[in-house]
C-alpha positions as a LaTeX table, in Angstrom:
\begin{tabular}{lrrr}
\hline
Residue & $x$ (\AA) & $y$ (\AA) & $z$ (\AA) \\
\hline
Met1 & 210.86 & 48.25 & 102.87 \\
Ser2 & 210.10 & 50.86 & 105.56 \\
Arg3 & 206.75 & 52.64 & 105.64 \\
Arg4 & 208.51 & 55.88 & 104.61 \\
Leu5 & 210.20 & 54.30 & 101.62 \\
Leu6 & 206.94 & 52.61 & 100.64 \\
Leu7 & 205.14 & 55.97 & 100.76 \\
Leu8 & 207.83 & 57.55 & 98.57 \\
Ala9 & 207.61 & 54.67 & 96.11 \\
Val10 & 203.90 & 55.35 & 95.71 \\
Leu11 & 204.02 & 59.15 & 95.62 \\
Leu12 & 207.01 & 59.73 & 93.35 \\
Pro13 & 205.45 & 58.08 & 90.27 \\
Leu14 & 202.28 & 60.10 & 90.86 \\
Cys15 & 204.26 & 63.34 & 91.05 \\
Ala16 & 206.25 & 62.39 & 87.97 \\
Gly17 & 203.02 & 61.64 & 86.10 \\
Arg18 & 201.61 & 65.07 & 86.94 \\
Ala19 & 204.79 & 66.80 & 85.84 \\
Ala20 & 204.79 & 64.94 & 82.55 \\
Ala21 & 201.14 & 65.70 & 81.79 \\
Arg22 & 200.64 & 67.79 & 78.66 \\
Pro23 & 198.56 & 70.98 & 78.71 \\
Leu24 & 194.89 & 70.43 & 77.95 \\
Val25 & 193.27 & 72.52 & 75.20 \\
Ala26 & 189.50 & 72.76 & 74.76 \\
Val27 & 188.39 & 74.01 & 71.35 \\
Leu28 & 184.88 & 75.35 & 71.79 \\
Ala29 & 181.90 & 75.13 & 69.42 \\
Ala30 & 178.30 & 76.33 & 69.50 \\
Asn31 & 175.92 & 73.80 & 67.95 \\
Asp32 & 173.86 & 76.38 & 66.07 \\
Gly33 & 176.77 & 77.94 & 64.19 \\
Thr34 & 180.56 & 78.13 & 64.53 \\
Glu35 & 183.05 & 79.55 & 62.01 \\
Val36 & 184.80 & 76.63 & 60.37 \\
Thr37 & 188.39 & 77.89 & 60.08 \\
Asp38 & 188.35 & 79.55 & 63.51 \\
Phe39 & 187.52 & 76.14 & 64.96 \\
Val40 & 189.29 & 73.61 & 62.75 \\
Val41 & 192.67 & 75.27 & 62.19 \\
Pro42 & 193.60 & 75.73 & 65.88 \\
Tyr43 & 192.39 & 72.19 & 66.56 \\
Gly44 & 194.46 & 70.78 & 63.69 \\
Val45 & 197.63 & 72.75 & 64.39 \\
Leu46 & 197.62 & 72.04 & 68.12 \\
Ala47 & 196.81 & 68.37 & 67.61 \\
Gln48 & 199.69 & 67.98 & 65.15 \\
Ser49 & 202.09 & 69.75 & 67.50 \\
Gly50 & 202.15 & 66.76 & 69.84 \\
Val51 & 202.79 & 69.03 & 72.83 \\
Val52 & 199.19 & 69.34 & 74.06 \\
Asp53 & 196.05 & 67.25 & 74.39 \\
Val54 & 193.23 & 68.74 & 72.32 \\
Val55 & 189.51 & 68.14 & 72.85 \\
Asp56 & 186.62 & 69.50 & 70.78 \\
Val57 & 183.80 & 70.68 & 73.05 \\
Ala58 & 180.26 & 71.68 & 72.06 \\
Val59 & 177.63 & 73.41 & 74.16 \\
Glu60 & 175.34 & 70.37 & 74.02 \\
Ser61 & 175.08 & 66.96 & 72.44 \\
Gly62 & 174.21 & 66.65 & 68.78 \\
Pro63 & 175.80 & 67.97 & 65.59 \\
Val64 & 177.60 & 71.30 & 65.33 \\
Gln65 & 176.94 & 73.33 & 62.18 \\
Leu66 & 180.17 & 74.90 & 61.04 \\
Met67 & 179.93 & 77.97 & 58.79 \\
Pro68 & 179.91 & 78.23 & 55.83 \\
Ala69 & 180.23 & 74.42 & 55.52 \\
Leu70 & 180.96 & 71.17 & 57.42 \\
Thr71 & 179.11 & 69.43 & 60.21 \\
Leu72 & 180.96 & 68.28 & 63.32 \\
Glu73 & 180.15 & 65.45 & 65.74 \\
Pro74 & 181.79 & 66.70 & 68.95 \\
Arg75 & 183.50 & 64.41 & 71.42 \\
Glu76 & 182.51 & 66.39 & 74.51 \\
Thr77 & 179.82 & 68.76 & 75.72 \\
Leu78 & 180.33 & 71.46 & 78.33 \\
Ala79 & 178.83 & 69.15 & 80.95 \\
Ser80 & 180.80 & 66.05 & 79.99 \\
Phe81 & 184.04 & 68.03 & 79.76 \\
Asp82 & 183.51 & 69.40 & 83.26 \\
Ala83 & 182.86 & 65.90 & 84.57 \\
Arg84 & 185.90 & 64.42 & 82.83 \\
Tyr85 & 188.26 & 67.31 & 83.58 \\
Pro86 & 187.11 & 68.90 & 86.87 \\
Gly87 & 190.30 & 70.94 & 87.06 \\
Gly88 & 189.43 & 72.68 & 83.80 \\
Ala89 & 191.45 & 73.28 & 80.66 \\
Asp90 & 194.82 & 74.99 & 80.42 \\
Tyr91 & 193.73 & 76.74 & 77.20 \\
Val92 & 190.28 & 77.39 & 75.74 \\
Val93 & 190.02 & 78.32 & 72.05 \\
Val94 & 186.93 & 80.42 & 71.27 \\
Pro95 & 185.93 & 80.69 & 67.58 \\
Ala96 & 183.34 & 83.07 & 66.15 \\
Val97 & 179.88 & 81.72 & 66.93 \\
His98 & 176.42 & 82.57 & 65.68 \\
Asn99 & 175.06 & 83.69 & 69.05 \\
Ile100 & 177.60 & 85.81 & 70.93 \\
Glu101 & 175.41 & 86.18 & 74.03 \\
Gln102 & 174.74 & 82.53 & 74.91 \\
Pro103 & 174.50 & 82.42 & 78.72 \\
Ala104 & 175.85 & 78.86 & 78.91 \\
Leu105 & 178.95 & 79.71 & 76.90 \\
Ile106 & 179.61 & 82.92 & 78.79 \\
Ala107 & 179.23 & 81.23 & 82.18 \\
Trp108 & 181.51 & 78.37 & 81.13 \\
Leu109 & 184.22 & 80.71 & 79.83 \\
Arg110 & 184.15 & 82.67 & 83.08 \\
Ala111 & 184.45 & 79.44 & 85.07 \\
Gln112 & 187.38 & 78.24 & 82.95 \\
Ala113 & 189.12 & 81.61 & 83.31 \\
Arg114 & 188.65 & 81.52 & 87.11 \\
Ala115 & 190.18 & 78.05 & 87.14 \\
Gly116 & 193.29 & 79.43 & 85.42 \\
Ala117 & 192.75 & 78.75 & 81.72 \\
Thr118 & 194.25 & 81.00 & 79.06 \\
Ile119 & 191.37 & 82.11 & 76.81 \\
Val120 & 192.09 & 82.39 & 73.08 \\
Gly121 & 189.56 & 84.39 & 71.05 \\
Ile122 & 189.90 & 83.69 & 67.32 \\
Cys123 & 188.52 & 86.38 & 64.98 \\
Asp124 & 184.97 & 87.30 & 66.08 \\
Gly125 & 185.31 & 84.86 & 68.94 \\
Val126 & 186.52 & 88.03 & 70.65 \\
Trp127 & 182.87 & 89.09 & 71.03 \\
Leu128 & 182.14 & 86.10 & 73.26 \\
Val129 & 185.33 & 86.67 & 75.26 \\
Ala130 & 184.48 & 90.34 & 75.72 \\
Asn131 & 180.87 & 89.57 & 76.68 \\
Ala132 & 182.25 & 87.26 & 79.35 \\
Gly133 & 184.05 & 90.29 & 80.84 \\
Leu134 & 187.51 & 88.83 & 80.21 \\
Leu135 & 188.89 & 91.77 & 78.21 \\
Glu136 & 188.19 & 94.56 & 80.67 \\
Gln137 & 191.36 & 96.65 & 81.16 \\
Arg138 & 193.28 & 94.44 & 78.73 \\
Ala139 & 194.74 & 94.88 & 75.27 \\
Ala140 & 193.03 & 92.99 & 72.45 \\
Thr141 & 192.38 & 92.96 & 68.72 \\
Gly142 & 189.65 & 91.71 & 66.40 \\
His143 & 188.41 & 91.34 & 62.83 \\
Trp144 & 188.65 & 94.57 & 60.84 \\
Tyr145 & 184.90 & 94.61 & 60.12 \\
Ser146 & 184.03 & 94.44 & 63.82 \\
Phe147 & 186.73 & 96.76 & 65.12 \\
Ala148 & 184.72 & 99.97 & 65.43 \\
Asp149 & 181.78 & 98.18 & 67.04 \\
Leu150 & 184.09 & 96.46 & 69.53 \\
Gln151 & 185.66 & 99.78 & 70.45 \\
Ala152 & 182.25 & 101.35 & 70.99 \\
Lys153 & 180.79 & 98.52 & 73.07 \\
Phe154 & 183.88 & 97.73 & 75.16 \\
Pro155 & 185.64 & 101.04 & 75.90 \\
Gly156 & 187.43 & 99.46 & 78.87 \\
Thr157 & 189.55 & 97.40 & 76.47 \\
Arg158 & 192.59 & 98.83 & 74.68 \\
Trp159 & 191.97 & 97.82 & 71.06 \\
Val160 & 195.18 & 97.28 & 69.08 \\
His161 & 195.75 & 97.73 & 65.35 \\
Asp162 & 198.53 & 96.25 & 63.22 \\
Arg163 & 198.88 & 92.97 & 65.13 \\
Arg164 & 197.60 & 89.60 & 63.90 \\
Tyr165 & 197.32 & 88.48 & 67.49 \\
Val166 & 197.65 & 90.17 & 70.87 \\
Arg167 & 198.32 & 88.44 & 74.17 \\
Asp168 & 197.66 & 90.25 & 77.43 \\
Gly169 & 198.16 & 87.98 & 80.40 \\
Pro170 & 195.74 & 85.02 & 80.32 \\
Val171 & 193.91 & 86.20 & 77.17 \\
Leu172 & 194.95 & 86.06 & 73.51 \\
Thr173 & 192.89 & 87.54 & 70.68 \\
Thr174 & 193.37 & 87.63 & 66.91 \\
Thr175 & 192.33 & 89.62 & 63.87 \\
Gly176 & 190.46 & 87.88 & 61.03 \\
Val177 & 189.86 & 84.24 & 60.22 \\
Ser178 & 193.25 & 83.60 & 58.61 \\
Ala179 & 195.07 & 84.66 & 61.81 \\
Ser180 & 194.00 & 81.33 & 63.30 \\
Leu181 & 197.09 & 79.66 & 61.80 \\
Pro182 & 199.86 & 82.02 & 62.99 \\
Ala183 & 198.17 & 82.43 & 66.37 \\
Ser184 & 198.09 & 78.66 & 66.82 \\
Leu185 & 201.80 & 78.42 & 66.00 \\
Ala186 & 202.45 & 81.22 & 68.49 \\
Leu187 & 200.67 & 79.15 & 71.14 \\
Val188 & 202.86 & 76.16 & 70.33 \\
Glu189 & 205.92 & 78.39 & 70.65 \\
Ala190 & 204.73 & 79.68 & 74.03 \\
Ile191 & 204.09 & 76.13 & 75.27 \\
Ala192 & 207.00 & 74.18 & 73.77 \\
Gly193 & 209.55 & 76.69 & 72.52 \\
Arg194 & 210.67 & 78.23 & 69.26 \\
Ala195 & 212.31 & 75.08 & 67.89 \\
Arg196 & 209.14 & 72.98 & 68.08 \\
Ala197 & 207.06 & 75.78 & 66.56 \\
Ala198 & 209.55 & 76.18 & 63.70 \\
Thr199 & 209.50 & 72.44 & 62.97 \\
Leu200 & 205.71 & 72.39 & 63.01 \\
Ala201 & 205.54 & 75.47 & 60.78 \\
Ala202 & 207.80 & 73.74 & 58.25 \\
Glu203 & 205.56 & 70.64 & 58.35 \\
Leu204 & 202.55 & 72.87 & 57.59 \\
Gly205 & 204.32 & 74.92 & 54.90 \\
Val206 & 204.34 & 78.17 & 56.90 \\
Ser207 & 207.33 & 80.49 & 56.81 \\
Asp208 & 206.15 & 83.24 & 59.17 \\
Trp209 & 203.85 & 83.28 & 62.17 \\
Ser210 & 204.81 & 86.66 & 63.59 \\
Ala211 & 202.19 & 89.09 & 64.87 \\
Ala212 & 203.06 & 91.71 & 62.22 \\
His213 & 199.97 & 92.99 & 60.39 \\
Asp214 & 198.90 & 95.95 & 58.26 \\
Ser215 & 195.39 & 96.70 & 59.45 \\
Ala216 & 194.95 & 99.70 & 57.14 \\
Arg217 & 194.73 & 97.55 & 54.03 \\
Tyr218 & 191.50 & 95.85 & 55.15 \\
His219 & 188.37 & 97.86 & 54.44 \\
Leu220 & 185.38 & 97.80 & 52.12 \\
Asp221 & 185.67 & 100.06 & 49.11 \\
Ala222 & 183.44 & 100.65 & 46.10 \\
Arg223 & 185.10 & 97.92 & 44.05 \\
Gln224 & 184.65 & 95.32 & 46.79 \\
Leu225 & 181.01 & 96.26 & 47.23 \\
Ala226 & 180.45 & 96.09 & 43.47 \\
Thr227 & 182.00 & 92.62 & 43.32 \\
Ala228 & 179.82 & 91.36 & 46.18 \\
Ala229 & 176.65 & 92.83 & 44.67 \\
Ala230 & 177.37 & 91.49 & 41.19 \\
Asn231 & 178.03 & 87.97 & 42.47 \\
Leu232 & 175.03 & 87.94 & 44.80 \\
Leu233 & 172.58 & 89.24 & 42.21 \\
Ala234 & 173.70 & 86.94 & 39.41 \\
Val235 & 171.49 & 84.11 & 40.64 \\
Trp236 & 171.71 & 82.28 & 37.31 \\
Arg237 & 175.41 & 81.68 & 38.03 \\
Trp238 & 174.87 & 80.34 & 41.56 \\
Glu239 & 176.40 & 76.88 & 41.95 \\
Arg240 & 175.93 & 73.92 & 44.23 \\
Val241 & 179.48 & 72.74 & 44.93 \\
Gly242 & 180.41 & 69.41 & 46.47 \\
Ile243 & 183.61 & 68.79 & 48.47 \\
Pro244 & 184.32 & 65.05 & 48.82 \\
Ile245 & 185.47 & 63.96 & 52.28 \\
Ala246 & 186.78 & 60.60 & 53.42 \\
Ala247 & 188.58 & 59.15 & 56.42 \\
Gly248 & 192.00 & 60.69 & 56.97 \\
Ile249 & 191.26 & 63.93 & 55.12 \\
Asp250 & 193.41 & 66.87 & 56.17 \\
Glu251 & 190.99 & 69.04 & 58.11 \\
Ile252 & 193.17 & 72.17 & 57.89 \\
Ser253 & 193.19 & 72.07 & 54.09 \\
Leu254 & 189.50 & 71.17 & 54.09 \\
Ser255 & 188.51 & 74.12 & 56.28 \\
Phe256 & 190.50 & 76.68 & 54.29 \\
Thr257 & 189.08 & 75.32 & 51.02 \\
Ala258 & 185.46 & 75.25 & 52.18 \\
Asp259 & 185.70 & 78.62 & 53.91 \\
Ala260 & 187.19 & 80.40 & 50.90 \\
Leu261 & 184.86 & 78.86 & 48.33 \\
Gly262 & 181.85 & 79.54 & 50.54 \\
Arg263 & 182.61 & 83.27 & 50.64 \\
Thr264 & 182.46 & 84.03 & 46.91 \\
Tyr265 & 178.73 & 84.90 & 47.08 \\
Arg266 & 178.39 & 82.54 & 44.13 \\
Ala267 & 178.13 & 79.06 & 45.61 \\
Thr268 & 176.62 & 76.82 & 48.26 \\
Met269 & 179.27 & 74.47 & 49.69 \\
Leu270 & 178.35 & 70.93 & 50.78 \\
Thr271 & 180.63 & 68.13 & 51.91 \\
Thr272 & 179.79 & 64.80 & 50.33 \\
Ala273 & 180.72 & 61.18 & 50.97 \\
Ile274 & 179.96 & 57.83 & 49.37 \\
Ala275 & 178.21 & 56.55 & 52.52 \\
Pro276 & 176.42 & 58.03 & 55.55 \\
Gly277 & 178.04 & 58.23 & 58.95 \\
Ala278 & 180.86 & 60.20 & 60.48 \\
Ile279 & 184.37 & 60.20 & 59.05 \\
Val280 & 187.45 & 60.78 & 61.18 \\
Thr281 & 189.91 & 63.37 & 59.90 \\
Arg282 & 193.69 & 63.13 & 59.92 \\
Arg283 & 193.95 & 64.66 & 63.38 \\
Gly284 & 190.87 & 63.12 & 64.95 \\
Leu285 & 187.83 & 65.30 & 64.31 \\
Arg286 & 184.57 & 63.54 & 63.52 \\
Leu287 & 182.80 & 65.11 & 60.54 \\
Arg288 & 179.42 & 64.21 & 59.12 \\
Pro289 & 178.93 & 64.68 & 55.35 \\
Asp290 & 176.31 & 67.23 & 54.40 \\
Ala291 & 175.13 & 64.97 & 51.57 \\
Val292 & 175.52 & 61.39 & 50.42 \\
Ala293 & 175.19 & 61.86 & 46.71 \\
Ala294 & 176.60 & 60.97 & 43.33 \\
Pro295 & 178.86 & 63.58 & 41.70 \\
Gly296 & 176.13 & 64.47 & 39.21 \\
Thr297 & 174.08 & 65.91 & 42.06 \\
Phe298 & 176.34 & 68.98 & 42.11 \\
Asp299 & 177.11 & 71.67 & 39.59 \\
Arg300 & 180.76 & 70.93 & 40.19 \\
Ile301 & 183.11 & 69.11 & 42.55 \\
Glu302 & 186.00 & 70.82 & 44.33 \\
Glu303 & 188.67 & 68.52 & 45.68 \\
Val304 & 190.73 & 69.41 & 48.73 \\
Pro305 & 194.36 & 69.76 & 47.58 \\
Asp306 & 196.51 & 66.68 & 48.09 \\
Glu307 & 199.76 & 66.39 & 50.03 \\
Arg308 & 201.67 & 68.28 & 47.33 \\
Val309 & 200.05 & 71.44 & 48.75 \\
Pro310 & 200.97 & 71.82 & 52.45 \\
Pro311 & 198.00 & 72.62 & 54.71 \\
Gly312 & 199.37 & 76.06 & 55.48 \\
Gln313 & 199.32 & 76.92 & 51.77 \\
Ser314 & 195.85 & 75.57 & 51.03 \\
Leu315 & 194.23 & 79.00 & 51.41 \\
Asp316 & 196.52 & 80.42 & 48.72 \\
His317 & 195.61 & 77.42 & 46.57 \\
Ala318 & 191.88 & 78.03 & 47.09 \\
Leu319 & 192.20 & 81.76 & 46.31 \\
Ala320 & 194.11 & 80.95 & 43.12 \\
Arg321 & 191.31 & 78.56 & 42.09 \\
Ile322 & 188.73 & 81.27 & 42.78 \\
Ala323 & 190.70 & 83.83 & 40.76 \\
Glu324 & 190.90 & 81.37 & 37.87 \\
Arg325 & 187.20 & 80.48 & 37.88 \\
Asp326 & 185.45 & 83.58 & 39.25 \\
Gly327 & 187.99 & 86.32 & 38.60 \\
Val328 & 190.63 & 88.17 & 40.62 \\
Pro329 & 188.13 & 90.69 & 42.09 \\
Thr330 & 186.17 & 87.84 & 43.70 \\
Ala331 & 189.36 & 86.28 & 45.08 \\
Arg332 & 190.33 & 89.66 & 46.55 \\
Phe333 & 186.88 & 89.99 & 48.12 \\
Val334 & 187.23 & 86.55 & 49.73 \\
Ala335 & 190.71 & 87.40 & 51.03 \\
Leu336 & 189.29 & 90.61 & 52.53 \\
Gln337 & 186.64 & 88.68 & 54.44 \\
Leu338 & 189.30 & 86.33 & 55.79 \\
Glu339 & 191.63 & 89.28 & 56.55 \\
Tyr340 & 194.34 & 87.55 & 54.55 \\
Pro341 & 197.21 & 89.42 & 52.85 \\
Trp342 & 196.69 & 87.78 & 49.47 \\
Arg343 & 198.53 & 89.37 & 46.55 \\
\hline
\end{tabular}
């Protein structure tokens, strides 16, 4: 074989390997507090899609406290991700975090954006994206509760109503927590086409992932405030609720269940397992139980729905359970917090 042919024989497989590489998605978490559904649902949907490689990334080593429940053992830190993937991610998913002005997170997001990543701000993750300067002179949206404050603090951004998600160039932002699911399907569609997104949506039990949204319906009124106050002040009804977790649990259903139940203002949610140590979810997250305890330790146990309830319908299932146990006004209040069009 000639030297030229030998060189081609070496280079062509390398080029083919690069072309075949799947986009890399980093789902970001802050150790001291990250919204559970904002984080878990994009991770789960994108991992199940099979069209990207998904990595969970925390600011530093050690557990990540998800809110209002679940504890994550991340696979990567910002430093280890940078060492493993020096070219950066193709997409970075930014959930709502406890501290929206963390210098390390802001610097890392800016670096990823400079390297060409599309930045995806889920719900109040938009605050971190905006603080990184990535929304200047762009269109964006956000959670209804934060909208006025976002408009006031970031006047250089065109804030958009009536869209569950808005993409402007290399940045995508969403409304409330529940928009994490349709926005994730929209990402799959953008990456792999409508057919793959439609198949994935059917697998998850989702019929629509369009951006259509009625922002006007989401606001606090006297009834919502009365429901919140009544639940919060009735301390004698406060419950300690356990959610059993085990290897292979569906993390999408788990996150929707824990998030909804944790927003009633009537319960403390804790995941529980029969033994200590991390468990690996259906799509590869490592979760640590909040408690290793017998069922009698809790006021009640709430099971994550089984496979008869598709993951994309688990929020409706959780809201129905809340309406049955705590009343329809409480279920409506939870849906409002999640910016979910529950009827």
